[in-house]
N, CA, C and O atoms as a Tripos MOL2 file, in Angstrom:
@<TRIPOS>MOLECULE
protein
  208   207    52     0     0
PROTEIN
NO_CHARGES

@<TRIPOS>ATOM
      1 N          -2.0420   -4.5610   42.2650 N.3       1 MET1
      2 CA         -2.7620   -5.1690   41.1450 C.3       1 MET1
      3 C          -2.7520   -4.2440   39.9040 C.2       1 MET1
      4 O          -2.6440   -4.6200   38.7370 O.2       1 MET1
      5 N          -2.8860   -2.9240   40.3630 N.am      2 VAL2
      6 CA         -2.5640   -1.7640   39.1390 C.3       2 VAL2
      7 C          -1.2840   -1.7610   38.4980 C.2       2 VAL2
      8 O          -1.1110   -1.5240   37.3020 O.2       2 VAL2
      9 N          -0.4160   -2.0270   39.3140 N.am      3 THR3
     10 CA          1.3290   -2.4070   39.0400 C.3       3 THR3
     11 C           1.1810   -3.2400   37.9530 C.2       3 THR3
     12 O           1.5350   -2.7440   36.8840 O.2       3 THR3
     13 N           0.7160   -4.4730   37.9240 N.am      4 TRP4
     14 CA          0.5430   -5.4610   37.0860 C.3       4 TRP4
     15 C          -0.0790   -5.1690   35.7300 C.2       4 TRP4
     16 O           0.3660   -5.6050   34.6680 O.2       4 TRP4
     17 N          -1.1090   -4.4200   35.8570 N.am      5 ILE5
     18 CA         -2.0480   -4.1600   34.7250 C.3       5 ILE5
     19 C          -1.0720   -3.0970   33.9280 C.2       5 ILE5
     20 O          -0.9930   -3.0770   32.7000 O.2       5 ILE5
     21 N          -0.3310   -2.2040   34.8150 N.am      6 ILE6
     22 CA          0.5910   -1.1960   34.1670 C.3       6 ILE6
     23 C           1.6780   -1.7080   33.2500 C.2       6 ILE6
     24 O           2.0560   -1.2040   32.1930 O.2       6 ILE6
     25 N           2.2140   -3.0680   33.9960 N.am      7 VAL7
     26 CA          3.3430   -3.5740   33.2410 C.3       7 VAL7
     27 C           2.8330   -4.3510   32.2040 C.2       7 VAL7
     28 O           3.5890   -4.5320   31.2500 O.2       7 VAL7
     29 N           1.5320   -4.9400   32.1650 N.am      8 ILE8
     30 CA          1.2090   -5.7060   31.0290 C.3       8 ILE8
     31 C           0.9320   -4.9800   29.7640 C.2       8 ILE8
     32 O           1.2230   -5.4180   28.6510 O.2       8 ILE8
     33 N           0.3320   -3.8050   30.0080 N.am      9 LEU9
     34 CA         -0.1360   -2.8270   29.2860 C.3       9 LEU9
     35 C           1.1730   -2.2340   28.1780 C.2       9 LEU9
     36 O           1.1820   -2.1110   26.9530 O.2       9 LEU9
     37 N           2.1890   -1.9550   29.1970 N.am     10 LEU10
     38 CA          3.4170   -1.6200   28.5690 C.3      10 LEU10
     39 C           4.0570   -2.7970   27.6020 C.2      10 LEU10
     40 O           4.6570   -2.5140   26.5650 O.2      10 LEU10
     41 N           3.9090   -3.8060   27.9450 N.am     11 ILE11
     42 CA          4.4380   -4.9420   27.3580 C.3      11 ILE11
     43 C           3.6710   -5.1290   26.0310 C.2      11 ILE11
     44 O           4.2550   -5.3590   24.9720 O.2      11 ILE11
     45 N           2.5850   -5.0400   26.1230 N.am     12 LEU12
     46 CA          1.5570   -4.9690   24.9490 C.3      12 LEU12
     47 C           2.0410   -4.0770   23.8350 C.2      12 LEU12
     48 O           2.2550   -4.3960   22.6650 O.2      12 LEU12
     49 N           2.2150   -2.5250   24.5970 N.am     13 TRP13
     50 CA          2.4530   -1.4640   23.9280 C.3      13 TRP13
     51 C           3.6610   -1.8390   23.1210 C.2      13 TRP13
     52 O           3.5810   -1.8020   21.8930 O.2      13 TRP13
     53 N           4.7730   -2.1970   23.7140 N.am     14 VAL14
     54 CA          6.0860   -2.3490   23.1200 C.3      14 VAL14
     55 C           6.1490   -3.3340   21.9630 C.2      14 VAL14
     56 O           6.8180   -3.1910   20.9390 O.2      14 VAL14
     57 N           5.2480   -4.4920   22.3140 N.am     15 LEU15
     58 CA          5.1740   -5.3890   21.1650 C.3      15 LEU15
     59 C           4.4470   -4.9910   20.0380 C.2      15 LEU15
     60 O           4.8680   -5.1240   18.8880 O.2      15 LEU15
     61 N           3.2570   -4.4580   20.3690 N.am     16 GLY16
     62 CA          2.7020   -3.7020   19.2250 C.3      16 GLY16
     63 C           3.5140   -2.5110   18.4130 C.2      16 GLY16
     64 O           3.3070   -2.3220   17.2140 O.2      16 GLY16
     65 N           4.3670   -1.8020   19.1060 N.am     17 TYR17
     66 CA          5.3060   -0.8440   18.4850 C.3      17 TYR17
     67 C           6.1900   -1.6290   17.5530 C.2      17 TYR17
     68 O           6.2060   -1.4650   16.3330 O.2      17 TYR17
     69 N           6.9400   -2.5140   18.2330 N.am     18 PHE18
     70 CA          8.3810   -3.0930   17.6340 C.3      18 PHE18
     71 C           7.8590   -4.2290   16.7130 C.2      18 PHE18
     72 O           8.3470   -4.4600   15.6070 O.2      18 PHE18
     73 N           6.9000   -4.8700   17.2230 N.am     19 GLY19
     74 CA          6.4980   -6.2440   16.6940 C.3      19 GLY19
     75 C           6.6310   -6.2820   15.0230 C.2      19 GLY19
     76 O           7.5280   -6.9270   14.4800 O.2      19 GLY19
     77 N           5.8200   -5.6570   14.4110 N.am     20 PRO20
     78 CA          5.9430   -5.8150   13.0780 C.3      20 PRO20
     79 C           7.1910   -5.3720   12.3360 C.2      20 PRO20
     80 O           7.2930   -5.8380   11.2010 O.2      20 PRO20
     81 N           8.0800   -4.6310   12.7140 N.am     21 ASN21
     82 CA          9.3480   -4.3460   12.5210 C.3      21 ASN21
     83 C          10.4700   -5.5730   12.7830 C.2      21 ASN21
     84 O          11.3100   -5.9940   11.9870 O.2      21 ASN21
     85 N          10.2370   -5.9550   14.0000 N.am     22 VAL22
     86 CA         11.0500   -7.4770   14.4390 C.3      22 VAL22
     87 C          10.6930   -8.8180   13.7070 C.2      22 VAL22
     88 O          11.5400   -9.4980   13.1280 O.2      22 VAL22
     89 N           9.4090   -9.1260   13.7840 N.am     23 PHE23
     90 CA          8.8330  -10.1230   13.3590 C.3      23 PHE23
     91 C           7.6500   -9.8480   12.0780 C.2      23 PHE23
     92 O           6.6400   -9.1510   12.1800 O.2      23 PHE23
     93 N           8.1090  -10.6160   10.8640 N.am     24 SER24
     94 CA          7.3830  -10.0310   10.0760 C.3      24 SER24
     95 C           5.7900  -10.5170    9.6030 C.2      24 SER24
     96 O           5.0150  -10.1230    8.7320 O.2      24 SER24
     97 N           5.7360  -11.6030   10.6740 N.am     25 GLY25
     98 CA          4.3810  -12.1560   10.7700 C.3      25 GLY25
     99 C           3.4590  -11.5150   11.8510 C.2      25 GLY25
    100 O           2.3290  -11.9970   11.9350 O.2      25 GLY25
    101 N           3.7650  -10.5640   12.6310 N.am     26 PHE26
    102 CA          3.3330   -9.8440   13.6510 C.3      26 PHE26
    103 C           2.3200   -9.1920   13.1260 C.2      26 PHE26
    104 O           2.6230   -8.5230   12.1380 O.2      26 PHE26
    105 N           1.1100   -9.1590   13.4840 N.am     27 PRO27
    106 CA         -0.0310   -8.1650   12.9850 C.3      27 PRO27
    107 C           0.6260   -6.6090   13.3580 C.2      27 PRO27
    108 O           1.3710   -6.4560   14.3260 O.2      27 PRO27
    109 N           0.2140   -5.4300   12.3950 N.am     28 SER28
    110 CA          0.2810   -4.4440   12.7500 C.3      28 SER28
    111 C          -0.9900   -3.4830   13.4180 C.2      28 SER28
    112 O          -2.0660   -3.3690   12.8320 O.2      28 SER28
    113 N          -0.7360   -2.9000   14.5620 N.am     29 LEU29
    114 CA         -2.1060   -2.7760   15.4630 C.3      29 LEU29
    115 C          -2.6930   -1.3270   15.1500 C.2      29 LEU29
    116 O          -3.9000   -1.0830   15.1640 O.2      29 LEU29
    117 N          -1.6340   -0.3370   14.8460 N.am     30 GLY30
    118 CA         -2.1110    0.9780   14.1290 C.3      30 GLY30
    119 C          -2.4940    1.5370   15.6500 C.2      30 GLY30
    120 O          -1.7190    1.5360   16.6070 O.2      30 GLY30
    121 N          -3.9490    2.0410   15.6530 N.am     31 ASN31
    122 CA         -4.2810    3.0540   16.5740 C.3      31 ASN31
    123 C          -4.3710    2.5570   18.0360 C.2      31 ASN31
    124 O          -4.4710    3.3140   19.0020 O.2      31 ASN31
    125 N          -4.3240    1.1610   18.1030 N.am     32 ALA32
    126 CA         -4.4780    0.7290   19.3280 C.3      32 ALA32
    127 C          -2.9290    0.5380   20.3580 C.2      32 ALA32
    128 O          -2.7380    0.1980   21.5250 O.2      32 ALA32
    129 N          -2.1270    0.9110   19.3430 N.am     33 ILE33
    130 CA         -0.8960    1.0860   20.4080 C.3      33 ILE33
    131 C          -0.9370    2.6400   21.0540 C.2      33 ILE33
    132 O          -0.3450    2.8050   22.1200 O.2      33 ILE33
    133 N          -1.4880    3.5580   20.5540 N.am     34 HIS34
    134 CA         -1.6670    4.7360   21.0880 C.3      34 HIS34
    135 C          -2.6470    4.6780   22.1950 C.2      34 HIS34
    136 O          -2.5150    5.3170   23.2390 O.2      34 HIS34
    137 N          -3.7120    3.8260   21.9070 N.am     35 ILE35
    138 CA         -4.8150    3.8780   22.8140 C.3      35 ILE35
    139 C          -4.2000    3.2320   24.0950 C.2      35 ILE35
    140 O          -4.3920    3.7860   25.1770 O.2      35 ILE35
    141 N          -3.3950    1.9630   24.0090 N.am     36 LEU36
    142 CA         -2.7910    1.5300   24.9650 C.3      36 LEU36
    143 C          -1.8490    2.3490   25.8510 C.2      36 LEU36
    144 O          -1.9050    2.3600   27.0810 O.2      36 LEU36
    145 N          -1.0020    3.0160   25.1210 N.am     37 LEU37
    146 CA         -0.1660    4.0880   25.9840 C.3      37 LEU37
    147 C          -1.1560    5.1540   26.7650 C.2      37 LEU37
    148 O          -1.0100    5.5640   27.9160 O.2      37 LEU37
    149 N          -1.9200    5.4020   26.0830 N.am     38 VAL38
    150 CA         -2.7590    6.5960   26.9110 C.3      38 VAL38
    151 C          -3.3660    5.8250   28.2720 C.2      38 VAL38
    152 O          -3.2760    6.2930   29.4070 O.2      38 VAL38
    153 N          -3.8410    4.8700   28.0170 N.am     39 ILE39
    154 CA         -4.2690    3.9630   29.1110 C.3      39 ILE39
    155 C          -3.3520    3.7870   30.3020 C.2      39 ILE39
    156 O          -3.7870    3.8200   31.4530 O.2      39 ILE39
    157 N          -2.0250    3.5930   29.9980 N.am     40 VAL40
    158 CA         -0.9140    3.2290   30.5120 C.3      40 VAL40
    159 C          -0.5770    4.6610   31.5240 C.2      40 VAL40
    160 O          -0.3760    4.6870   32.7390 O.2      40 VAL40
    161 N          -0.5990    5.8060   30.5330 N.am     41 ILE41
    162 CA         -0.3090    7.2390   31.3390 C.3      41 ILE41
    163 C          -1.2360    7.4790   32.1580 C.2      41 ILE41
    164 O          -0.8890    7.9920   33.2220 O.2      41 ILE41
    165 N          -2.4300    7.2450   31.9800 N.am     42 ILE42
    166 CA         -3.4880    7.4620   33.0630 C.3      42 ILE42
    167 C          -3.3870    6.7000   34.1500 C.2      42 ILE42
    168 O          -3.3390    7.3200   35.2120 O.2      42 ILE42
    169 N          -3.3260    5.1980   34.2140 N.am     43 LEU43
    170 CA         -2.9420    4.4270   35.2230 C.3      43 LEU43
    171 C          -1.8220    4.7020   36.1920 C.2      43 LEU43
    172 O          -1.9600    4.5080   37.4000 O.2      43 LEU43
    173 N          -0.7680    5.1350   35.6760 N.am     44 VAL44
    174 CA          0.1710    5.9760   36.4220 C.3      44 VAL44
    175 C          -0.0320    6.8270   37.0190 C.2      44 VAL44
    176 O           0.3230    6.7830   38.1970 O.2      44 VAL44
    177 N          -0.6040    7.8440   36.5820 N.am     45 LEU45
    178 CA         -0.8650    9.4470   37.1310 C.3      45 LEU45
    179 C          -1.8240    8.9640   38.2200 C.2      45 LEU45
    180 O          -1.5360    9.2450   39.3830 O.2      45 LEU45
    181 N          -3.1120    8.1550   37.9210 N.am     46 LEU46
    182 CA         -3.9200    7.7810   39.2560 C.3      46 LEU46
    183 C          -3.1330    6.9530   40.1900 C.2      46 LEU46
    184 O          -3.4970    6.9560   41.3650 O.2      46 LEU46
    185 N          -2.2130    6.3160   39.8850 N.am     47 ASN47
    186 CA         -1.3780    5.5880   40.8860 C.3      47 ASN47
    187 C          -0.5530    6.3760   41.6400 C.2      47 ASN47
    188 O          -0.4220    6.1680   42.8460 O.2      47 ASN47
    189 N           0.0900    7.3650   40.9970 N.am     48 MET48
    190 CA          0.9530    8.4130   41.6280 C.3      48 MET48
    191 C           0.1740    9.4210   42.8090 C.2      48 MET48
    192 O           0.6410    9.8950   43.8440 O.2      48 MET48
    193 N          -1.2380    9.5470   42.1990 N.am     49 LEU49
    194 CA         -1.9120   10.4850   43.2540 C.3      49 LEU49
    195 C          -2.6480    9.6820   44.3180 C.2      49 LEU49
    196 O          -3.2170   10.1610   45.2990 O.2      49 LEU49
    197 N          -2.5570    8.3670   43.9850 N.am     50 GLY50
    198 CA         -3.3130    7.7990   45.2680 C.3      50 GLY50
    199 C          -4.3350    7.1750   45.1490 C.2      50 GLY50
    200 O          -4.7310    6.3270   45.9490 O.2      50 GLY50
    201 N          -4.9520    7.5570   44.0170 N.am     51 LEU51
    202 CA         -6.5620    7.3380   43.6680 C.3      51 LEU51
    203 C          -6.7110    5.8480   43.4160 C.2      51 LEU51
    204 O          -7.8340    5.3500   43.4980 O.2      51 LEU51
    205 N          -5.6800    5.1190   43.1240 N.am     52 MET52
    206 CA         -6.0180    3.6200   42.8080 C.3      52 MET52
    207 C          -5.0700    2.8350   43.6790 C.2      52 MET52
    208 O          -5.0880    1.6040   43.6590 O.2      52 MET52
@<TRIPOS>BOND
     1     1     2 1
     2     2     3 1
     3     3     4 2
     4     3     5 am
     5     5     6 1
     6     6     7 1
     7     7     8 2
     8     7     9 am
     9     9    10 1
    10    10    11 1
    11    11    12 2
    12    11    13 am
    13    13    14 1
    14    14    15 1
    15    15    16 2
    16    15    17 am
    17    17    18 1
    18    18    19 1
    19    19    20 2
    20    19    21 am
    21    21    22 1
    22    22    23 1
    23    23    24 2
    24    23    25 am
    25    25    26 1
    26    26    27 1
    27    27    28 2
    28    27    29 am
    29    29    30 1
    30    30    31 1
    31    31    32 2
    32    31    33 am
    33    33    34 1
    34    34    35 1
    35    35    36 2
    36    35    37 am
    37    37    38 1
    38    38    39 1
    39    39    40 2
    40    39    41 am
    41    41    42 1
    42    42    43 1
    43    43    44 2
    44    43    45 am
    45    45    46 1
    46    46    47 1
    47    47    48 2
    48    47    49 am
    49    49    50 1
    50    50    51 1
    51    51    52 2
    52    51    53 am
    53    53    54 1
    54    54    55 1
    55    55    56 2
    56    55    57 am
    57    57    58 1
    58    58    59 1
    59    59    60 2
    60    59    61 am
    61    61    62 1
    62    62    63 1
    63    63    64 2
    64    63    65 am
    65    65    66 1
    66    66    67 1
    67    67    68 2
    68    67    69 am
    69    69    70 1
    70    70    71 1
    71    71    72 2
    72    71    73 am
    73    73    74 1
    74    74    75 1
    75    75    76 2
    76    75    77 am
    77    77    78 1
    78    78    79 1
    79    79    80 2
    80    79    81 am
    81    81    82 1
    82    82    83 1
    83    83    84 2
    84    83    85 am
    85    85    86 1
    86    86    87 1
    87    87    88 2
    88    87    89 am
    89    89    90 1
    90    90    91 1
    91    91    92 2
    92    91    93 am
    93    93    94 1
    94    94    95 1
    95    95    96 2
    96    95    97 am
    97    97    98 1
    98    98    99 1
    99    99   100 2
   100    99   101 am
   101   101   102 1
   102   102   103 1
   103   103   104 2
   104   103   105 am
   105   105   106 1
   106   106   107 1
   107   107   108 2
   108   107   109 am
   109   109   110 1
   110   110   111 1
   111   111   112 2
   112   111   113 am
   113   113   114 1
   114   114   115 1
   115   115   116 2
   116   115   117 am
   117   117   118 1
   118   118   119 1
   119   119   120 2
   120   119   121 am
   121   121   122 1
   122   122   123 1
   123   123   124 2
   124   123   125 am
   125   125   126 1
   126   126   127 1
   127   127   128 2
   128   127   129 am
   129   129   130 1
   130   130   131 1
   131   131   132 2
   132   131   133 am
   133   133   134 1
   134   134   135 1
   135   135   136 2
   136   135   137 am
   137   137   138 1
   138   138   139 1
   139   139   140 2
   140   139   141 am
   141   141   142 1
   142   142   143 1
   143   143   144 2
   144   143   145 am
   145   145   146 1
   146   146   147 1
   147   147   148 2
   148   147   149 am
   149   149   150 1
   150   150   151 1
   151   151   152 2
   152   151   153 am
   153   153   154 1
   154   154   155 1
   155   155   156 2
   156   155   157 am
   157   157   158 1
   158   158   159 1
   159   159   160 2
   160   159   161 am
   161   161   162 1
   162   162   163 1
   163   163   164 2
   164   163   165 am
   165   165   166 1
   166   166   167 1
   167   167   168 2
   168   167   169 am
   169   169   170 1
   170   170   171 1
   171   171   172 2
   172   171   173 am
   173   173   174 1
   174   174   175 1
   175   175   176 2
   176   175   177 am
   177   177   178 1
   178   178   179 1
   179   179   180 2
   180   179   181 am
   181   181   182 1
   182   182   183 1
   183   183   184 2
   184   183   185 am
   185   185   186 1
   186   186   187 1
   187   187   188 2
   188   187   189 am
   189   189   190 1
   190   190   191 1
   191   191   192 2
   192   191   193 am
   193   193   194 1
   194   194   195 1
   195   195   196 2
   196   195   197 am
   197   197   198 1
   198   198   199 1
   199   199   200 2
   200   199   201 am
   201   201   202 1
   202   202   203 1
   203   203   204 2
   204   203   205 am
   205   205   206 1
   206   206   207 1
   207   207   208 2
@<TRIPOS>SUBSTRUCTURE
     1 MET1         2 RESIDUE 1 A MET
     2 VAL2         6 RESIDUE 1 A VAL
     3 THR3        10 RESIDUE 1 A THR
     4 TRP4        14 RESIDUE 1 A TRP
     5 ILE5        18 RESIDUE 1 A ILE
     6 ILE6        22 RESIDUE 1 A ILE
     7 VAL7        26 RESIDUE 1 A VAL
     8 ILE8        30 RESIDUE 1 A ILE
     9 LEU9        34 RESIDUE 1 A LEU
    10 LEU10       38 RESIDUE 1 A LEU
    11 ILE11       42 RESIDUE 1 A ILE
    12 LEU12       46 RESIDUE 1 A LEU
    13 TRP13       50 RESIDUE 1 A TRP
    14 VAL14       54 RESIDUE 1 A VAL
    15 LEU15       58 RESIDUE 1 A LEU
    16 GLY16       62 RESIDUE 1 A GLY
    17 TYR17       66 RESIDUE 1 A TYR
    18 PHE18       70 RESIDUE 1 A PHE
    19 GLY19       74 RESIDUE 1 A GLY
    20 PRO20       78 RESIDUE 1 A PRO
    21 ASN21       82 RESIDUE 1 A ASN
    22 VAL22       86 RESIDUE 1 A VAL
    23 PHE23       90 RESIDUE 1 A PHE
    24 SER24       94 RESIDUE 1 A SER
    25 GLY25       98 RESIDUE 1 A GLY
    26 PHE26      102 RESIDUE 1 A PHE
    27 PRO27      106 RESIDUE 1 A PRO
    28 SER28      110 RESIDUE 1 A SER
    29 LEU29      114 RESIDUE 1 A LEU
    30 GLY30      118 RESIDUE 1 A GLY
    31 ASN31      122 RESIDUE 1 A ASN
    32 ALA32      126 RESIDUE 1 A ALA
    33 ILE33      130 RESIDUE 1 A ILE
    34 HIS34      134 RESIDUE 1 A HIS
    35 ILE35      138 RESIDUE 1 A ILE
    36 LEU36      142 RESIDUE 1 A LEU
    37 LEU37      146 RESIDUE 1 A LEU
    38 VAL38      150 RESIDUE 1 A VAL
    39 ILE39      154 RESIDUE 1 A ILE
    40 VAL40      158 RESIDUE 1 A VAL
    41 ILE41      162 RESIDUE 1 A ILE
    42 ILE42      166 RESIDUE 1 A ILE
    43 LEU43      170 RESIDUE 1 A LEU
    44 VAL44      174 RESIDUE 1 A VAL
    45 LEU45      178 RESIDUE 1 A LEU
    46 LEU46      182 RESIDUE 1 A LEU
    47 ASN47      186 RESIDUE 1 A ASN
    48 MET48      190 RESIDUE 1 A MET
    49 LEU49      194 RESIDUE 1 A LEU
    50 GLY50      198 RESIDUE 1 A GLY
    51 LEU51      202 RESIDUE 1 A LEU
    52 MET52      206 RESIDUE 1 A MET
């Protein structure tokens, strides 16, 4: 379950980071991209430590 959340957040981060450059109609998310990346890193660390 946590693995799927990590994958989905990473996909959203990649879309938010590269989306405006690739697709001109894609909205620019700004700080939300960094928040998603921090959430993914925290989830990966918790998963590696066995807390989740």
